[in-house]
N, CA, C and O atoms as a CHARMM CRD file, in Angstrom:
* protein
*
  284
    1    1 MET  N    -18.14200 -57.21300-180.17000 PROA 1      0.00000
    2    1 MET  CA   -17.03200 -58.71200-179.78200 PROA 1      0.00000
    3    1 MET  C    -17.52400 -59.89800-179.39900 PROA 1      0.00000
    4    1 MET  O    -18.30100 -59.22600-178.72100 PROA 1      0.00000
    5    2 SER  N    -17.74200 -60.67700-179.23600 PROA 2      0.00000
    6    2 SER  CA   -18.46500 -61.70900-178.89300 PROA 2      0.00000
    7    2 SER  C    -17.04500 -62.79200-177.74400 PROA 2      0.00000
    8    2 SER  O    -17.05600 -63.23100-176.59500 PROA 2      0.00000
    9    3 GLU  N    -16.03300 -62.80700-178.88500 PROA 3      0.00000
   10    3 GLU  CA   -15.10500 -63.47900-177.89600 PROA 3      0.00000
   11    3 GLU  C    -13.88800 -62.79500-177.37600 PROA 3      0.00000
   12    3 GLU  O    -13.48800 -61.86700-178.07900 PROA 3      0.00000
   13    4 PHE  N    -13.19700 -63.06500-176.26500 PROA 4      0.00000
   14    4 PHE  CA   -11.97600 -62.17500-176.26500 PROA 4      0.00000
   15    4 PHE  C    -10.84300 -62.84700-176.52000 PROA 4      0.00000
   16    4 PHE  O    -10.46100 -63.98400-176.24100 PROA 4      0.00000
   17    5 PRO  N    -10.21700 -61.63800-177.29600 PROA 5      0.00000
   18    5 PRO  CA    -8.83000 -62.77800-177.99700 PROA 5      0.00000
   19    5 PRO  C     -8.17000 -63.17700-176.97300 PROA 5      0.00000
   20    5 PRO  O     -8.52900 -62.85700-175.84000 PROA 5      0.00000
   21    6 LYS  N     -6.85100 -64.11600-177.25300 PROA 6      0.00000
   22    6 LYS  CA    -6.35800 -64.77500-175.84200 PROA 6      0.00000
   23    6 LYS  C     -4.94600 -64.02000-176.38400 PROA 6      0.00000
   24    6 LYS  O     -3.91800 -64.42200-175.83800 PROA 6      0.00000
   25    7 SER  N     -4.83600 -63.24000-177.14200 PROA 7      0.00000
   26    7 SER  CA    -3.50400 -62.39500-176.55500 PROA 7      0.00000
   27    7 SER  C     -4.20800 -61.06700-177.91700 PROA 7      0.00000
   28    7 SER  O     -5.21100 -61.07100-178.63200 PROA 7      0.00000
   29    8 ALA  N     -2.57100 -59.67300-177.64800 PROA 8      0.00000
   30    8 ALA  CA    -2.66000 -58.87000-178.28700 PROA 8      0.00000
   31    8 ALA  C     -1.48800 -58.39300-178.06500 PROA 8      0.00000
   32    8 ALA  O     -0.79600 -58.71500-177.09900 PROA 8      0.00000
   33    9 ARG  N     -1.07700 -57.36600-179.18200 PROA 9      0.00000
   34    9 ARG  CA     0.56300 -56.47100-178.84600 PROA 9      0.00000
   35    9 ARG  C     -0.11700 -54.93700-177.99500 PROA 9      0.00000
   36    9 ARG  O      0.67500 -54.53200-177.14400 PROA 9      0.00000
   37   10 VAL  N     -0.96900 -54.37500-178.07200 PROA 10     0.00000
   38   10 VAL  CA    -1.00200 -53.79000-176.92300 PROA 10     0.00000
   39   10 VAL  C     -2.66500 -53.66000-176.62800 PROA 10     0.00000
   40   10 VAL  O     -3.50200 -53.59500-177.52800 PROA 10     0.00000
   41   11 VAL  N     -3.00800 -53.63200-174.98400 PROA 11     0.00000
   42   11 VAL  CA    -4.32300 -53.59100-174.28200 PROA 11     0.00000
   43   11 VAL  C     -4.59000 -52.40900-173.69200 PROA 11     0.00000
   44   11 VAL  O     -3.88200 -52.15400-172.71700 PROA 11     0.00000
   45   12 ILE  N     -5.67200 -51.34700-174.09700 PROA 12     0.00000
   46   12 ILE  CA    -5.69800 -50.39100-173.28300 PROA 12     0.00000
   47   12 ILE  C     -7.26600 -50.63300-172.64000 PROA 12     0.00000
   48   12 ILE  O     -8.27700 -51.13400-173.13200 PROA 12     0.00000
   49   13 ILE  N     -6.99900 -50.08600-171.41600 PROA 13     0.00000
   50   13 ILE  CA    -7.76700 -49.97300-170.76400 PROA 13     0.00000
   51   13 ILE  C     -8.42900 -48.82900-170.34600 PROA 13     0.00000
   52   13 ILE  O     -7.81000 -47.90300-169.82100 PROA 13     0.00000
   53   14 GLY  N     -9.66700 -48.80100-170.53200 PROA 14     0.00000
   54   14 GLY  CA   -10.54500 -47.69800-170.25500 PROA 14     0.00000
   55   14 GLY  C    -10.74100 -46.95600-171.45100 PROA 14     0.00000
   56   14 GLY  O     -9.79400 -46.29000-171.86800 PROA 14     0.00000
   57   15 GLY  N    -12.05300 -46.96500-172.20400 PROA 15     0.00000
   58   15 GLY  CA   -12.22500 -46.02200-173.32800 PROA 15     0.00000
   59   15 GLY  C    -13.23900 -44.46400-173.69900 PROA 15     0.00000
   60   15 GLY  O    -14.01900 -44.17400-174.60600 PROA 15     0.00000
   61   16 GLY  N    -12.76600 -43.78900-172.56900 PROA 16     0.00000
   62   16 GLY  CA   -12.71100 -42.44900-172.52100 PROA 16     0.00000
   63   16 GLY  C    -11.83600 -41.73900-173.52900 PROA 16     0.00000
   64   16 GLY  O    -11.53900 -42.40200-174.52300 PROA 16     0.00000
   65   17 ALA  N    -11.29800 -40.30600-173.43000 PROA 17     0.00000
   66   17 ALA  CA   -10.86000 -39.47600-174.03500 PROA 17     0.00000
   67   17 ALA  C     -9.21100 -40.39400-174.27300 PROA 17     0.00000
   68   17 ALA  O     -8.55800 -40.58300-175.29900 PROA 17     0.00000
   69   18 VAL  N     -9.09200 -40.59100-173.58700 PROA 18     0.00000
   70   18 VAL  CA    -7.53500 -40.98800-173.27200 PROA 18     0.00000
   71   18 VAL  C     -7.09500 -42.18800-173.72200 PROA 18     0.00000
   72   18 VAL  O     -5.96900 -42.35800-174.18900 PROA 18     0.00000
   73   19 GLY  N     -7.90100 -43.00900-173.61000 PROA 19     0.00000
   74   19 GLY  CA    -8.08100 -44.68500-174.07100 PROA 19     0.00000
   75   19 GLY  C     -8.24100 -44.93300-175.25800 PROA 19     0.00000
   76   19 GLY  O     -7.65200 -45.83500-175.85400 PROA 19     0.00000
   77   20 ALA  N     -9.39800 -43.84300-175.95400 PROA 20     0.00000
   78   20 ALA  CA    -9.84300 -43.70600-177.40100 PROA 20     0.00000
   79   20 ALA  C     -9.23900 -43.26400-178.00500 PROA 20     0.00000
   80   20 ALA  O     -9.28700 -43.65300-179.17200 PROA 20     0.00000
   81   21 SER  N     -8.11500 -41.99900-177.61100 PROA 21     0.00000
   82   21 SER  CA    -6.88300 -41.19500-178.92100 PROA 21     0.00000
   83   21 SER  C     -5.84300 -42.37100-178.38900 PROA 21     0.00000
   84   21 SER  O     -5.59700 -43.32600-179.12600 PROA 21     0.00000
   85   22 ALA  N     -5.30200 -42.26900-177.20400 PROA 22     0.00000
   86   22 ALA  CA    -4.36800 -43.73800-177.72500 PROA 22     0.00000
   87   22 ALA  C     -4.51100 -45.10500-178.92700 PROA 22     0.00000
   88   22 ALA  O     -3.66000 -45.49800-179.72400 PROA 22     0.00000
   89   23 LEU  N     -5.91500 -45.61300-178.69200 PROA 23     0.00000
   90   23 LEU  CA    -5.58400 -46.28400-179.74500 PROA 23     0.00000
   91   23 LEU  C     -6.17000 -45.87200-180.86500 PROA 23     0.00000
   92   23 LEU  O     -6.12400 -46.81800-181.65100 PROA 23     0.00000
   93   24 PHE  N     -6.77500 -44.82100-181.42400 PROA 24     0.00000
   94   24 PHE  CA    -6.54400 -43.90000-182.79400 PROA 24     0.00000
   95   24 PHE  C     -5.44800 -44.19600-183.21300 PROA 24     0.00000
   96   24 PHE  O     -5.18800 -44.95000-184.15100 PROA 24     0.00000
   97   25 HSD  N     -4.40000 -43.34500-182.22500 PROA 25     0.00000
   98   25 HSD  CA    -2.83100 -42.64600-182.99100 PROA 25     0.00000
   99   25 HSD  C     -2.05200 -43.85800-182.94800 PROA 25     0.00000
  100   25 HSD  O     -0.91100 -43.72600-183.39000 PROA 25     0.00000
  101   26 LEU  N     -2.43000 -45.23300-182.44800 PROA 26     0.00000
  102   26 LEU  CA    -1.69600 -46.23500-182.67200 PROA 26     0.00000
  103   26 LEU  C     -2.23300 -47.00100-183.81400 PROA 26     0.00000
  104   26 LEU  O     -1.53600 -47.88500-184.31200 PROA 26     0.00000
  105   27 ALA  N     -3.22800 -46.78300-184.20100 PROA 27     0.00000
  106   27 ALA  CA    -4.20900 -47.54500-185.36100 PROA 27     0.00000
  107   27 ALA  C     -3.70700 -46.76300-186.58500 PROA 27     0.00000
  108   27 ALA  O     -3.58700 -47.36100-187.65400 PROA 27     0.00000
  109   28 LYS  N     -3.31000 -45.02400-186.45200 PROA 28     0.00000
  110   28 LYS  CA    -2.69200 -44.06900-187.36400 PROA 28     0.00000
  111   28 LYS  C     -1.49600 -44.38600-187.88800 PROA 28     0.00000
  112   28 LYS  O     -1.01200 -44.07000-188.97500 PROA 28     0.00000
  113   29 ALA  N     -0.94300 -45.22700-186.76400 PROA 29     0.00000
  114   29 ALA  CA     0.88300 -45.26300-186.88700 PROA 29     0.00000
  115   29 ALA  C      0.82500 -46.76200-187.12300 PROA 29     0.00000
  116   29 ALA  O      1.77700 -47.49100-186.84200 PROA 29     0.00000
  117   30 GLY  N     -0.48500 -47.27600-187.72500 PROA 30     0.00000
  118   30 GLY  CA     0.06700 -48.78700-188.62200 PROA 30     0.00000
  119   30 GLY  C      0.12300 -49.90700-187.64500 PROA 30     0.00000
  120   30 GLY  O      0.43600 -51.07400-187.88100 PROA 30     0.00000
  121   31 TRP  N     -0.25400 -49.33700-186.42900 PROA 31     0.00000
  122   31 TRP  CA    -0.04400 -50.83400-184.88200 PROA 31     0.00000
  123   31 TRP  C     -1.50500 -51.10700-185.36900 PROA 31     0.00000
  124   31 TRP  O     -2.44100 -50.34200-185.60400 PROA 31     0.00000
  125   32 THR  N     -1.33500 -52.84100-185.46000 PROA 32     0.00000
  126   32 THR  CA    -2.23500 -53.60900-185.44700 PROA 32     0.00000
  127   32 THR  C     -2.40200 -54.76800-184.31600 PROA 32     0.00000
  128   32 THR  O     -1.56200 -54.76000-183.41500 PROA 32     0.00000
  129   33 ASP  N     -3.45100 -55.79800-184.28800 PROA 33     0.00000
  130   33 ASP  CA    -3.30500 -56.38200-182.76400 PROA 33     0.00000
  131   33 ASP  C     -3.56100 -55.49900-181.31600 PROA 33     0.00000
  132   33 ASP  O     -3.01400 -55.70300-180.23200 PROA 33     0.00000
  133   34 CYS  N     -4.43300 -54.59300-181.61200 PROA 34     0.00000
  134   34 CYS  CA    -4.68400 -53.49100-180.35300 PROA 34     0.00000
  135   34 CYS  C     -5.72100 -53.68500-179.80800 PROA 34     0.00000
  136   34 CYS  O     -6.64500 -53.80500-180.61200 PROA 34     0.00000
  137   35 ILE  N     -6.05500 -53.79200-178.56800 PROA 35     0.00000
  138   35 ILE  CA    -7.69900 -54.04100-178.13700 PROA 35     0.00000
  139   35 ILE  C     -7.94500 -53.18900-177.24800 PROA 35     0.00000
  140   35 ILE  O     -6.94000 -53.09000-176.54400 PROA 35     0.00000
  141   36 LEU  N     -9.14300 -52.19100-176.73300 PROA 36     0.00000
  142   36 LEU  CA    -9.21200 -51.45100-175.88700 PROA 36     0.00000
  143   36 LEU  C    -10.61700 -52.03700-175.22100 PROA 36     0.00000
  144   36 LEU  O    -11.68100 -52.37700-175.73800 PROA 36     0.00000
  145   37 ILE  N    -10.06100 -52.00000-173.57400 PROA 37     0.00000
  146   37 ILE  CA   -11.05700 -52.52700-173.01500 PROA 37     0.00000
  147   37 ILE  C    -12.03700 -51.88200-172.01300 PROA 37     0.00000
  148   37 ILE  O    -11.50300 -51.52600-170.96300 PROA 37     0.00000
  149   38 GLU  N    -13.41900 -51.65000-172.12700 PROA 38     0.00000
  150   38 GLU  CA   -13.74700 -50.82500-171.27700 PROA 38     0.00000
  151   38 GLU  C    -14.97600 -51.11400-170.50500 PROA 38     0.00000
  152   38 GLU  O    -15.70700 -51.55500-171.39300 PROA 38     0.00000
  153   39 LYS  N    -15.57500 -51.13900-169.55100 PROA 39     0.00000
  154   39 LYS  CA   -16.41800 -51.41300-168.61200 PROA 39     0.00000
  155   39 LYS  C    -17.94800 -51.08100-168.79100 PROA 39     0.00000
  156   39 LYS  O    -18.84000 -51.85900-168.45200 PROA 39     0.00000
  157   40 ASN  N    -18.18000 -49.71100-169.42100 PROA 40     0.00000
  158   40 ASN  CA   -19.39800 -49.42700-169.98200 PROA 40     0.00000
  159   40 ASN  C    -19.42200 -48.94800-171.42300 PROA 40     0.00000
  160   40 ASN  O    -19.20900 -49.71400-172.36300 PROA 40     0.00000
  161   41 GLU  N    -19.65100 -47.83100-171.54600 PROA 41     0.00000
  162   41 GLU  CA   -19.82300 -47.68500-173.52200 PROA 41     0.00000
  163   41 GLU  C    -18.86300 -46.54300-173.28300 PROA 41     0.00000
  164   41 GLU  O    -18.60900 -45.95200-172.23300 PROA 41     0.00000
  165   42 LEU  N    -18.37500 -46.36500-174.53500 PROA 42     0.00000
  166   42 LEU  CA   -16.61200 -45.38800-174.97800 PROA 42     0.00000
  167   42 LEU  C    -17.28900 -44.10400-174.40500 PROA 42     0.00000
  168   42 LEU  O    -18.48800 -43.93700-174.62900 PROA 42     0.00000
  169   43 THR  N    -16.55500 -43.14700-173.64500 PROA 43     0.00000
  170   43 THR  CA   -16.47600 -42.12000-172.95700 PROA 43     0.00000
  171   43 THR  C    -17.95400 -41.78100-171.87500 PROA 43     0.00000
  172   43 THR  O    -18.67600 -40.78400-171.89400 PROA 43     0.00000
  173   44 ALA  N    -18.02200 -42.68700-171.22000 PROA 44     0.00000
  174   44 ALA  CA   -19.00100 -43.25100-170.40100 PROA 44     0.00000
  175   44 ALA  C    -18.46900 -42.53500-168.93200 PROA 44     0.00000
  176   44 ALA  O    -19.21000 -42.04200-168.08100 PROA 44     0.00000
  177   45 GLY  N    -17.19400 -42.60600-168.88800 PROA 45     0.00000
  178   45 GLY  CA   -16.81300 -42.52000-167.73100 PROA 45     0.00000
  179   45 GLY  C    -16.04400 -41.49700-166.86900 PROA 45     0.00000
  180   45 GLY  O    -16.57600 -40.38900-166.95000 PROA 45     0.00000
  181   46 SER  N    -15.12600 -41.51700-166.19400 PROA 46     0.00000
  182   46 SER  CA   -14.17900 -40.57100-166.10000 PROA 46     0.00000
  183   46 SER  C    -13.32400 -39.72200-166.71400 PROA 46     0.00000
  184   46 SER  O    -12.28700 -39.34000-166.17200 PROA 46     0.00000
  185   47 THR  N    -13.74600 -39.31700-168.04400 PROA 47     0.00000
  186   47 THR  CA   -13.02100 -38.67600-169.09200 PROA 47     0.00000
  187   47 THR  C    -12.30100 -36.99700-168.25600 PROA 47     0.00000
  188   47 THR  O    -11.16100 -36.55600-168.40300 PROA 47     0.00000
  189   48 TRP  N    -13.44200 -36.38900-167.41300 PROA 48     0.00000
  190   48 TRP  CA   -13.15800 -35.27900-167.21900 PROA 48     0.00000
  191   48 TRP  C    -11.86500 -35.16400-165.90900 PROA 48     0.00000
  192   48 TRP  O    -11.35000 -34.10800-165.54300 PROA 48     0.00000
  193   49 HSD  N    -11.51600 -36.67700-165.31600 PROA 49     0.00000
  194   49 HSD  CA   -10.54800 -36.53700-164.62900 PROA 49     0.00000
  195   49 HSD  C     -8.90500 -36.56200-165.09300 PROA 49     0.00000
  196   49 HSD  O     -7.88500 -36.71800-164.42200 PROA 49     0.00000
  197   50 ALA  N     -9.15700 -36.30000-166.78800 PROA 50     0.00000
  198   50 ALA  CA    -7.64500 -36.63000-167.32600 PROA 50     0.00000
  199   50 ALA  C     -7.68800 -35.34400-167.72200 PROA 50     0.00000
  200   50 ALA  O     -6.76300 -35.18000-168.51800 PROA 50     0.00000
  201   51 ALA  N     -8.32900 -34.29700-167.55700 PROA 51     0.00000
  202   51 ALA  CA    -8.43400 -32.78200-168.30500 PROA 51     0.00000
  203   51 ALA  C     -6.55400 -32.10000-167.81500 PROA 51     0.00000
  204   51 ALA  O     -6.45200 -31.40200-166.80600 PROA 51     0.00000
  205   52 GLY  N     -5.79800 -32.30000-168.32000 PROA 52     0.00000
  206   52 GLY  CA    -4.82700 -31.32600-168.19100 PROA 52     0.00000
  207   52 GLY  C     -4.30500 -31.73800-167.24200 PROA 52     0.00000
  208   52 GLY  O     -4.02300 -30.92000-166.36700 PROA 52     0.00000
  209   53 ASN  N     -4.00600 -33.01800-167.05900 PROA 53     0.00000
  210   53 ASN  CA    -3.43600 -32.97900-165.42100 PROA 53     0.00000
  211   53 ASN  C     -2.02200 -33.91400-165.57800 PROA 53     0.00000
  212   53 ASN  O     -1.88800 -34.88000-164.82800 PROA 53     0.00000
  213   54 VAL  N     -1.19500 -33.65600-166.37000 PROA 54     0.00000
  214   54 VAL  CA     0.17600 -34.29600-167.31400 PROA 54     0.00000
  215   54 VAL  C      0.97300 -33.05900-166.40400 PROA 54     0.00000
  216   54 VAL  O      0.78100 -31.95600-166.91800 PROA 54     0.00000
  217   55 PRO  N      1.72600 -33.02000-165.30500 PROA 55     0.00000
  218   55 PRO  CA     2.85800 -32.34900-165.11500 PROA 55     0.00000
  219   55 PRO  C      3.98900 -32.72000-165.67500 PROA 55     0.00000
  220   55 PRO  O      4.25500 -33.84800-166.09100 PROA 55     0.00000
  221   56 THR  N      4.85500 -31.51000-165.69600 PROA 56     0.00000
  222   56 THR  CA     6.19000 -31.57800-166.48100 PROA 56     0.00000
  223   56 THR  C      7.72300 -31.47100-165.44000 PROA 56     0.00000
  224   56 THR  O      8.72700 -30.76000-165.48400 PROA 56     0.00000
  225   57 PHE  N      7.26800 -32.53200-164.58200 PROA 57     0.00000
  226   57 PHE  CA     8.57600 -32.36400-163.66900 PROA 57     0.00000
  227   57 PHE  C      8.20000 -34.43400-162.93000 PROA 57     0.00000
  228   57 PHE  O      7.25600 -35.09000-162.49000 PROA 57     0.00000
  229   58 SER  N      9.14600 -34.54700-163.13000 PROA 58     0.00000
  230   58 SER  CA     9.50900 -36.12400-162.41300 PROA 58     0.00000
  231   58 SER  C     10.61200 -36.21400-161.47300 PROA 58     0.00000
  232   58 SER  O     11.41100 -35.27800-161.48100 PROA 58     0.00000
  233   59 THR  N     10.81200 -37.24400-160.60600 PROA 59     0.00000
  234   59 THR  CA    12.43100 -37.98300-160.10000 PROA 59     0.00000
  235   59 THR  C     12.79400 -38.28200-161.24900 PROA 59     0.00000
  236   59 THR  O     13.91500 -37.77500-161.29800 PROA 59     0.00000
  237   60 SER  N     12.58000 -38.84900-162.38600 PROA 60     0.00000
  238   60 SER  CA    12.62400 -39.77000-163.36900 PROA 60     0.00000
  239   60 SER  C     12.97700 -38.86300-164.83000 PROA 60     0.00000
  240   60 SER  O     12.26900 -38.13800-165.52900 PROA 60     0.00000
  241   61 TRP  N     13.98200 -39.15400-164.89200 PROA 61     0.00000
  242   61 TRP  CA    14.67600 -38.33000-166.25600 PROA 61     0.00000
  243   61 TRP  C     14.00600 -38.90000-167.76800 PROA 61     0.00000
  244   61 TRP  O     13.68300 -38.20700-168.73200 PROA 61     0.00000
  245   62 SER  N     13.91600 -40.42300-167.62000 PROA 62     0.00000
  246   62 SER  CA    13.27300 -40.66600-168.30900 PROA 62     0.00000
  247   62 SER  C     11.46100 -40.59000-168.65300 PROA 62     0.00000
  248   62 SER  O     10.84400 -40.52200-169.71600 PROA 62     0.00000
  249   63 ILE  N     11.02500 -40.63900-167.25700 PROA 63     0.00000
  250   63 ILE  CA     9.77400 -40.19000-167.65300 PROA 63     0.00000
  251   63 ILE  C      9.57600 -38.62000-167.89800 PROA 63     0.00000
  252   63 ILE  O      8.54800 -38.16300-168.39800 PROA 63     0.00000
  253   64 MET  N     10.78000 -37.76200-167.45300 PROA 64     0.00000
  254   64 MET  CA    10.05000 -36.58500-167.64800 PROA 64     0.00000
  255   64 MET  C     10.77000 -36.34400-169.34400 PROA 64     0.00000
  256   64 MET  O     10.47500 -35.38400-170.05500 PROA 64     0.00000
  257   65 ASN  N     11.53200 -37.20600-169.65400 PROA 65     0.00000
  258   65 ASN  CA    11.70800 -36.68600-171.64500 PROA 65     0.00000
  259   65 ASN  C     10.51400 -37.06100-172.57800 PROA 65     0.00000
  260   65 ASN  O     10.28300 -36.61100-173.70000 PROA 65     0.00000
  261   66 MET  N      9.57200 -38.29100-171.63000 PROA 66     0.00000
  262   66 MET  CA     7.98700 -39.14500-172.44800 PROA 66     0.00000
  263   66 MET  C      6.93700 -37.92100-172.15000 PROA 66     0.00000
  264   66 MET  O      5.87300 -37.76200-172.74800 PROA 66     0.00000
  265   67 GLN  N      7.46300 -37.07400-171.08300 PROA 67     0.00000
  266   67 GLN  CA     6.56900 -36.09800-170.66500 PROA 67     0.00000
  267   67 GLN  C      6.55900 -35.18700-171.31800 PROA 67     0.00000
  268   67 GLN  O      5.47500 -34.75800-171.71300 PROA 67     0.00000
  269   68 ARG  N      7.48700 -34.70100-171.59300 PROA 68     0.00000
  270   68 ARG  CA     7.92600 -33.10400-172.95700 PROA 68     0.00000
  271   68 ARG  C      7.77400 -33.97400-174.38700 PROA 68     0.00000
  272   68 ARG  O      7.68700 -33.23600-175.36900 PROA 68     0.00000
  273   69 TYR  N      7.73800 -35.07000-174.60900 PROA 69     0.00000
  274   69 TYR  CA     7.74900 -35.37000-176.24200 PROA 69     0.00000
  275   69 TYR  C      6.28300 -35.75300-176.19400 PROA 69     0.00000
  276   69 TYR  O      5.97200 -35.94400-177.36900 PROA 69     0.00000
  277   70 SER  N      5.06700 -35.99200-175.30200 PROA 70     0.00000
  278   70 SER  CA     3.75700 -35.98200-175.35700 PROA 70     0.00000
  279   70 SER  C      2.62200 -34.86500-175.63100 PROA 70     0.00000
  280   70 SER  O      1.49500 -34.78000-176.11800 PROA 70     0.00000
  281   71 THR  N      3.88600 -33.83800-174.84800 PROA 71     0.00000
  282   71 THR  CA     3.01700 -32.40800-175.02500 PROA 71     0.00000
  283   71 THR  C      3.28500 -31.50000-176.02800 PROA 71     0.00000
  284   71 THR  O      2.62200 -30.46600-176.11900 PROA 71     0.00000
């Protein structure tokens, strides 16, 4: 991409396993105008930090329900 877009429906920061997966699933669901920003090359960063670190508890019912939906 030679020119950065002025707007986007969704901006994903980080092209690791989580960011790439998020973009993939948005595209699969028919979302358009989504961009992914990565400072290096895809999957070259700290993907290992994201290895299953999603707790199933929270002080917020909204967050707890979202976590249940995503697992």
